[in-house]
C-alpha positions in Angstrom: 16.4 28.3 18.9 16.8 27.0 15.4 13.8 26.0 13.2 14.3 22.3 13.4 15.3 22.4 17.0 11.9 24.0 17.7 10.1 21.3 15.7 12.0 18.6 17.7 11.0 20.3 20.9 7.4 20.2 19.8 7.3 16.5 20.2 8.4 16.7 23.9 10.6 13.6 24.1 13.7 13.4 26.3 15.6 11.1 24.0 15.4 10.5 20.3 14.7 6.8 20.9 11.6 7.6 22.8 10.1 9.6 20.0 10.0 8.2 16.5 9.1 11.5 15.0 12.3 13.0 16.3 14.2 9.9 14.9 12.8 10.9 11.5 14.0 14.5 11.9 17.5 13.3 13.0 17.8 10.7 10.2 16.6 13.0 7.5 19.4 14.9 5.8 19.6 18.7 6.1 19.1 18.8 2.4 15.9 16.7 2.6 14.5 18.9 5.4 15.4 22.1 3.6 13.8 20.8 0.3 10.6 20.0 2.2 10.4 23.5 3.7 11.2 25.1 0.4 8.3 23.2 -1.2 6.0 24.5 1.6 7.3 28.1 1.1 7.0 28.0 -2.7 3.6 26.6 -3.0 0.5 28.7 -3.1 -0.2 29.9 0.5 -3.4 27.9 1.1 -4.3 24.8 3.1 -4.9 22.5 0.2 -1.5 23.3 -1.3 0.3 22.8 2.0 -1.6 19.5 2.5 -0.5 18.3 -0.9 3.1 18.9 0.0 2.7 17.2 3.5 1.1 14.2 2.0 3.5 13.9 -1.0 4.9 10.4 -1.0 3.0 9.5 2.2 0.3 6.9 2.0 -0.2 6.0 5.7 -0.2 7.4 9.2 3.5 7.1 10.1 6.3 9.1 11.6 7.0 11.0 8.4 3.4 12.4 8.5 3.6 13.5 12.1 7.0 15.2 11.6 5.8 17.0 8.5 2.7 18.2 10.4 5.0 19.5 13.1 7.1 21.4 10.6 4.0 23.0 9.0 2.5 24.1 12.3 5.8 25.4 13.5 6.3 27.3 10.3 2.9 28.9 10.7 4.0 30.0 14.2 1.4 27.9 16.0 2.0 28.0 19.7 4.0 25.0 20.8 1.4 23.5 23.1 -1.4 23.9 20.6 0.6 22.2 17.9 1.6 19.4 20.2 -2.0 18.9 21.3 -3.2 19.0 17.7 -0.8 16.3 16.5 -1.3 14.2 19.6 -5.1 14.3 19.3 -5.1 13.5 15.6 -2.6 10.7 16.0 -4.6 9.1 18.9 -7.8 9.5 16.8 -6.3 7.6 13.8 -5.2 4.8 16.1 -8.6 4.6 17.8 -10.4 4.5 14.5 -7.9 2.1 13.1 -7.2 4.4 10.1 -3.9 3.6 8.6 -4.1 4.8 5.0 -4.1 8.5 4.1 -7.2 7.9 2.0 -9.1 7.0 5.2 -8.5 10.2 7.0 -7.4 12.9 4.5 -10.6 14.8 4.6 -10.7 14.7 8.4 -7.2 16.1 8.5 -8.0 18.9 6.2 -11.2 19.7 8.2 -9.2 19.8 11.5 -6.5 22.0 10.1 -9.1 24.3 8.5 -10.8 24.8 11.9 -7.6 25.0 13.9 -5.9 27.5 11.5 -9.1 29.5 10.9 -9.0 28.7 7.2 -12.5 27.2 6.7 -13.5 29.9 4.3 -10.6 29.0 1.9 -11.7 28.3 -1.6 -10.5 24.7 -1.7 -12.2 23.9 1.6 -15.4 25.5 0.3 -15.2 23.3 -2.8 -15.0 20.2 -0.6 -18.1 21.4 1.3 -20.0 22.1 -1.9 -19.2 18.7 -3.2 -20.5 17.1 0.0 -23.6 19.3 -0.2 -24.2 18.2 -3.7 -23.9 14.6 -2.7 -26.1 15.1 0.3 -28.9 16.7 -1.8 -28.7 14.2 -4.6 -32.0 12.5 -3.7 -33.8 15.9 -3.4 -32.2 17.2 -6.6 -33.2 14.1 -8.5 -36.8 14.8 -7.6 -36.8 18.6 -7.9 -34.1 19.2 -10.5 -35.1 16.4 -12.8 -38.7 17.3 -12.3 -38.0 20.8 -13.5 -36.2 19.4 -16.5 -39.2 17.3 -17.3 -41.6 20.2 -16.9 -39.4 22.4 -19.1 -39.1 19.7 -21.7 -42.8 19.3 -21.8 -43.6 23.0 -22.2 -41.8 25.1 -24.7 -43.6 28.3 -23.6 -44.4 29.7 -20.2 -48.1 29.3 -20.4 -50.7 28.4 -17.7 -50.2 24.7 -18.2 -46.5 25.1 -17.5 -47.1 27.1 -14.3 -49.7 24.6 -13.1 -47.3 21.7 -13.5 -44.6 23.7 -11.8 -46.8 24.3 -8.8 -47.6 20.6 -8.5 -43.9 19.8 -8.7 -43.0 22.2 -6.0 -45.7 20.8 -3.6 -44.5 17.3 -4.3 -41.0 18.3 -3.4 -42.0 19.3 0.1 -41.6 23.0 -0.5 -45.1 23.4 0.9 -48.4 24.7 -0.7 -48.1 28.3 0.4 -44.5 28.8 -0.8 -45.2 26.9 -4.0 -48.0 29.2 -4.8 -45.9 32.3 -4.1 -42.9 31.1 -6.1 -45.1 30.3 -9.1 -46.9 33.6 -8.9 -43.5 35.4 -8.8 -42.3 33.5 -11.9 -45.6 34.2 -13.7 -45.2 37.9 -12.9 -41.6 38.0 -13.9 -42.3 36.3 -17.2 -45.1 38.8 -18.0 -43.1 41.9 -16.9 -40.0 40.9 -19.0 -41.9 39.4 -22.0 -40.3 36.0 -21.4 -41.8 33.2 -23.4 -39.3 30.4 -23.1 -39.6 28.3 -19.9 -35.8 27.8 -19.5 -35.3 31.6 -19.4 -37.1 31.6 -16.0 -34.6 29.3 -14.3 -32.0 31.9 -13.3 -34.8 33.9 -11.7 -36.0 30.8 -9.8 -32.5 30.2 -8.5 -32.2 33.8 -7.3 -35.6 33.5 -5.5 -34.5 30.3 -3.7 -31.3 32.1 -2.5 -33.3 35.0 -1.3 -35.5 32.7 0.9 -32.5 32.0 3.1 -31.4 35.6 3.6 -31.8 36.7 7.2 -30.8 39.9 9.0 -27.4 39.8 10.6 -27.4 39.4 14.4 -25.2 40.6 17.2 -23.1 37.6 18.3 -21.1 39.1 21.2 -21.9 37.3 24.5 -20.6 37.3 28.0 -18.6 34.1 28.4 -19.3 31.3 28.8 -21.6 31.3 25.8 -24.5 29.0 26.6 -26.2 27.0 23.8 -29.5 25.2 24.4 -30.3 22.3 22.0 -34.0 21.4 21.5 -35.9 19.1 19.2 -38.1 16.0 19.1 -36.8 12.5 19.6 -34.8 10.9 16.8 -33.6 14.0 14.9 -30.0 13.5 15.7 -29.7 16.0 18.5 -27.0 14.1 20.5 -24.7 13.6 17.6 -25.3 17.2 16.5 -24.1 18.5 19.9 -21.0 16.3 19.6 -20.3 17.7 16.2 -20.8 21.3 17.4 -18.5 20.7 20.4 -15.9 19.1 18.2 -15.8 22.1 15.8 -15.5 24.4 18.8 -12.7 22.3 20.3 -10.8 22.4 17.1 -11.0 26.2 17.2 -9.3 26.2 20.6 -12.3 26.7 22.9 -12.8 25.1 26.3 -16.1 23.1 26.1 -18.6 21.8 28.6 -21.5 19.6 27.6 -24.4 19.2 30.1 -26.7 16.3 29.8 -30.1 17.6 30.8 -32.0 15.0 28.8 -32.7 12.9 31.9 -36.1 11.7 30.6 -35.0 9.3 27.8 -33.3 6.1 28.8 -29.5 6.0 28.3 -29.5 9.6 26.9 -27.0 10.8 29.5 -24.7 7.8 28.9 -24.8 8.3 25.2 -23.9 12.0 25.4 -21.2 11.3 28.0 -19.6 8.7 25.7 -19.6 11.3 22.9 -17.9 13.8 25.2 -15.2 11.3 25.9 -14.7 10.5 22.2 -14.1 14.1 21.3 -12.2 15.0 24.4 -14.4 17.7 26.1 -15.8 17.9 29.6 -19.2 16.6 30.6 -21.7 17.2 33.5 -24.9 15.5 34.5 -26.7 14.2 37.5 -27.8 10.9 35.9 -31.0 9.6 34.5 -34.2 10.8 36.3 -32.6 14.0 37.7 -34.4 17.3 37.5 -33.2 18.8 34.1 -33.4 22.4 35.5 -31.1 21.4 38.4 -28.6 19.9 35.9 -28.6 23.1 34.0 -28.1 25.2 37.1 -25.2 23.1 38.4 -23.6 22.9 35.0 -23.5 26.7 35.0 -21.8 26.6 38.4 -19.1 24.4 36.9 -18.8 26.4 33.7 -18.4 29.7 35.6 -15.9 28.3 38.1 -13.9 26.6 35.3 -13.7 29.5 32.9 -15.3 27.6 30.1 -15.8 29.3 26.7 -18.8 27.4 25.6 -21.6 25.3 27.2 -23.9 23.0 25.3 -27.0 21.9 27.1 -28.9 18.9 25.8 -32.6 18.7 26.6 -35.2 15.9 26.3 -36.7 15.1 22.9 -39.8 17.1 23.5 -42.9 16.2 21.4 -44.6 19.4 20.3 -47.9 18.2 21.8 -46.5 17.6 25.3 -47.2 20.8 27.2 -45.5 19.5 30.4 -42.3 19.0 28.6 -42.5 22.5 27.1 -43.0 23.9 30.6 -39.9 22.1 31.6 -38.0 23.7 28.8 -39.1 27.1 29.9 -38.0 26.3 33.5 -34.5 25.4 32.2 -34.3 28.7 30.3 -35.4 30.7 33.4 -32.8 28.9 35.6 -30.0 29.6 33.0 -31.0 33.3 32.8 -30.9 33.8 36.6 -27.5 32.0 36.9 -25.8 33.7 33.9 -27.1 36.9 32.4 -28.3 36.5 28.8 -28.2 32.7 28.9 -29.1 30.8 26.9 -27.4 33.0 24.3 -28.5 30.6 21.5 -31.4 28.2 21.3 -30.9 25.8 18.5 -33.8 23.6 17.1 -32.6 20.4 15.4 -34.8 19.2 12.6 -34.7 15.9 10.7 -35.0 16.7 7.0 -36.6 13.3 6.4 -39.8 14.4 8.3 -40.7 16.7 5.5 -43.7 19.0 6.2 -43.9 17.9 9.8 -40.7 20.0 10.4 -42.8 23.1 9.8 -45.1 22.3 12.7 -42.2 21.5 15.0 -40.5 24.8 14.2 -43.8 26.7 14.8 -44.3 25.3 18.3 -40.7 25.5 19.4 -40.3 29.0 18.1 -43.4 30.1 20.0 -42.5 28.4 23.3 -38.8 27.9 23.2 -37.6 31.1 21.5 -35.6 29.4 18.8 -32.8 31.5 17.4 -31.4 29.2 14.8 -32.1 25.8 13.1 -29.8 22.9 12.2 -31.2 20.6 9.5 -29.9 17.0 9.8 -30.0 13.9 7.6 -30.0 15.8 4.3 -27.9 13.0 2.9 -30.7 10.4 3.2 -33.8 12.1 2.0 -35.6 13.4 -1.1 -37.4 16.0 1.1 -34.6 18.6 1.3 -37.0 21.1 -0.1 -38.5 21.5 3.4 -35.5 23.8 4.1 -37.1 26.3 1.8 -40.5 25.9 3.5 -39.0 26.4 6.9 -37.0 29.4 5.8 -40.1 31.0 4.2 -42.4 30.4 7.2 -40.1 31.6 10.0 -37.5 34.3 10.3 -35.0 31.9 11.9 -31.7 31.2 10.1 -30.5 27.8 9.2 -27.0 27.8 10.5 -25.8 24.2 9.8 -26.7 21.2 7.8 -26.0 17.6 8.6 -24.7 15.7 5.6 -23.5 12.4 7.1 -22.3 10.6 10.2 -18.7 11.9 10.4 -17.7 14.8 12.6 -16.8 16.7 9.4 -20.3 16.2 8.0 -21.9 19.1 10.0 -21.3 22.1 7.8 -22.2 25.8 7.9 -25.2 26.6 5.8 -24.5 28.7 2.7 -27.6 29.9 0.9 -25.9 30.3 -2.5 -24.4 26.8 -2.4 -27.6 25.3 -1.2 -29.6 26.8 -4.0 -27.0 25.6 -6.6 -26.8 22.1 -5.1 -30.6 21.9 -4.8 -31.4 22.9 -8.4 -28.2 21.5 -10.0 -27.0 23.1 -13.3 -30.4 23.6 -14.7 -30.1 27.4 -14.4 -26.7 27.6 -16.0 
């Protein structure tokens, strides 16, 4: 089968009139099509460059865009059904969101392609993530970064007055008293050991120490499928939308997903999660409001095992850390999962709202003791000046922060990178 014949087949129409993408391919001259593929072939082999060619001269979601996406996916030897599903899903999404201009959905398209093509670690994609992280941490950076600049400007030499002001700044930035004391002591010792007098000379060392806070030992990630992920956290932290964003990421990576609504305590929680599952196109299971959460988890595992799912996300009620009965319920869910599927839950994720500041530390402490938390997702970083709490949590508990929430869109849940976080948090003061 020829190259363009394969692309035409991708759209699955019996006649050209039934498929406007195929009309585009038929009407375009061989020279135009060849020129387009030559452009793809000649540009730097990375997603951002391919996207620039695809969107060249295209300013809206039309037949030209869908056909060009088909050509790209075919050229990258994407299986026909996967390519067809990708284009169909994205096209349906733009219609549902009423996004007509490329400017409305360009970042979403790049995000989906990066996940689907396993190119999320590409430099251009990482640059976009860093830009988003910088934007999200702007309020925190304004407090901590500008505060550092003020302290440095007010002290030419690294004397006791400087270290006292620095400690106060750290505490006010929600880094926490204990960590603030330790950081200041390390800076004081570093200055003494290296005969450093100028305050600005200490900043590269501070940035290095912030990065080191987030370094955690590597863990074995291999699991017996389906992988079971339990989501915990108090009410209002954004747990429901976080589940949706995690499921969305996994779906874009080609995994078969099941979401189980075991938060049967909060009114409308099941309905909200089911609606999210419909929006992102993944399967959902629940027994409705008021049902036994452990029974929901048990039956969801039956469905997941029978349906050969890759990944199961289980939502739980927003448990307040001082409600022992709800914590007992969480333990019951975990016991049921372990009996039904060996090793489950494979991951227990605590979702924390960054705007809560130091209260996040108490939440982490209790959930880690009772719930066996294996990782943390920090949400709402884009709306707070308390982003420094990430440092306090990382210092107090050996639990990795795996994702951060930087906005409402699906693409706004991003993998946590300690180097980027330190740089975005402190700004360019250490450069």
